N, C-alpha and C positions, 0 to 999 in steps of 0.2 A: 582369528582369521587365518593365520599361518597354519594352524592345525587342520582346519577345513580344507585348505589348499593341498596339504600333504596327503590328506585322506583321499582326495580326488585323484591325485597322481598315483597313489598306491592301487586304487581300483582300476585305473587305466592299465597299469603295468600287469596286474593280475589277469585282466581280460585278455590282454595281448598274449601273455604267456599261455593261458588256457587254449586260446584259438591256435596258437603255434603248435602246441603239443598235439591237439586233435588233428591238425593238418598233416604234421609230420608222421603221426602214427598210422596213417593210411586212410584217412577220411577221403573218400572219393577215388581211392586208388584201385588199380586192377587186382583181381584175385590172383593168387599164386597157385599154379597147378600143384596138385598133391604129389608127394614123393612117388616115384615109380611110374607116373603117367607117361605113356609113350607119346611120340610125336603125333599130332593130329592133322588130318588132311581134310580139306573142304569136301563136304558130302551133301548133296542135295537130291532128293527123291521126289518125283512127280507121281502122284497117285490119281488115277481116274477110275470111275465106276461107270461102266457102259459108255466109255469114251468121254464122260463129263468129269470135270475136276471134283474131287471129293474134299470138301472143306472141313476143318476142325476135326480131323482124324489124327490119332496118335500113330506115328510110324516108329517102330523100334528095331534096332539091330541086335541080333543075338549071335555072339561069337561061336564059331564051330570048334574053337579051342577049349580045352578044359581049364578050370580055375581062372576064368577071365573076370577080373574084379570091377570092370567099368560098366556103368549103365549108359546106354546110348539111345537117344530118341529125339524126336522133333514133332511139331504139330503142323498140319497142312494149313496153308493160307487160302484165300479166295480163289487162287489159281490151282489149288491142289498140290502145291509145292511145299515140301518140308525141308527146312535147313536143319541139319543134324547137329546135335550137341552131345558132348560127353559129360556125364554127371550133371546135366541140366544147365551148365553154365559155360563150359569151354567149347567154343565153336569147332566142329569137325569131329572126325572119328579116327581111331587108330587104324593103321594098315592091317589088312587081313580079310579072311572069309567070314561072311555073316549071313544068317538067315534073316529075312525081313518080315516083320509082322505088321498088320494094319488093324486098328481098332477104332470103332466109332460107335458111341452109345447115344441114344436119344431117350431122354426122360420125359414122360408125359405126366404132368401133375394136374389133377382135377382143379377147376377154377374155384375161387372163393365165392361164397354167395354175395349178392348185392347188399344184404343187410347182415351184419355180423352179430352173433350171439353176444349178449351182455354179461351172462353169468360165466364164471370160470369153468364150471363143470360142463356147460354146453360148448364152450370154446374148446375145452380139452377133447370132448367127443368129436367135434368137427375136425380137429387136427389129427386125431387118431384115425378117423375115417379116411381123410385125405392121404395119410401115410399108407394105409392098406390098399387104397385104390391107385396109388402112384405106380406106374408101369415103366419099366426100363427095357428098351429094345436094342439089340445089337444089329446095326445096319450093314455089317460086313459078314460075309459067309464065314462061319466059325473056323474053317480050315486056314484062313488068312490071319487069324488072331493068335495062333499058337506056333511056336518055333518048330515043334515036332511035325506039324502037318502043312506048314506053308510051302508052296512050291517056289517061292522067291528066294534067290540067293544072289549076293553081290560080293565083289572083291573091292574093298576100299584100297585105293592107292593114290599117289600124288598126282596122277595124270587123269583121274576120272572126271567126267562131266556130269550132267544131270541124268539120273537114271529114271526111266519112265516105266511104271507098272500099272496094269489095269486089273482090277479085282472083280470084273464081271457085274452081275446084276445085284440090285439092292436086296438085302435080306431083312425086311421089316416085319417078318412074321414071328421072329424068335423073341418071345417075351422072357426076360431073365428072371 
């Protein structure tokens, strides 16, 4: 009986120790910024298309400086507003001059038939056909999707507010 009791105590001590180690080793803690990452400033960009909020678009900032190692982007919400993050996790952007690109793709996949094929070969043919018939459309004029051609530039600084940009008409004719 004493042996069984000691065994239970040992299990409890081991469980406590393993939970303590995982908690102290950073479980649930904040990520640490990479070495050399500059100070980040809040950056929010409102994107509209013909005056209407553009949802689910990717907004990227491209530094005008050479050898800039940080990726900076965000995704627009239902109001067309993108909160900008550096390296996908750290909220904000470094101070400096940037070109702004906007990218939104729509993928149109043919529907599945009501009755699915039962043989593997017919199923493979169906999926091959669907893959060939899947179309992807760029919904933004191509000039806004590339740093070299976008007309949008911003200066990120500690006093900036929300930047509003309108990308004009929908470009749904461009099959990629």
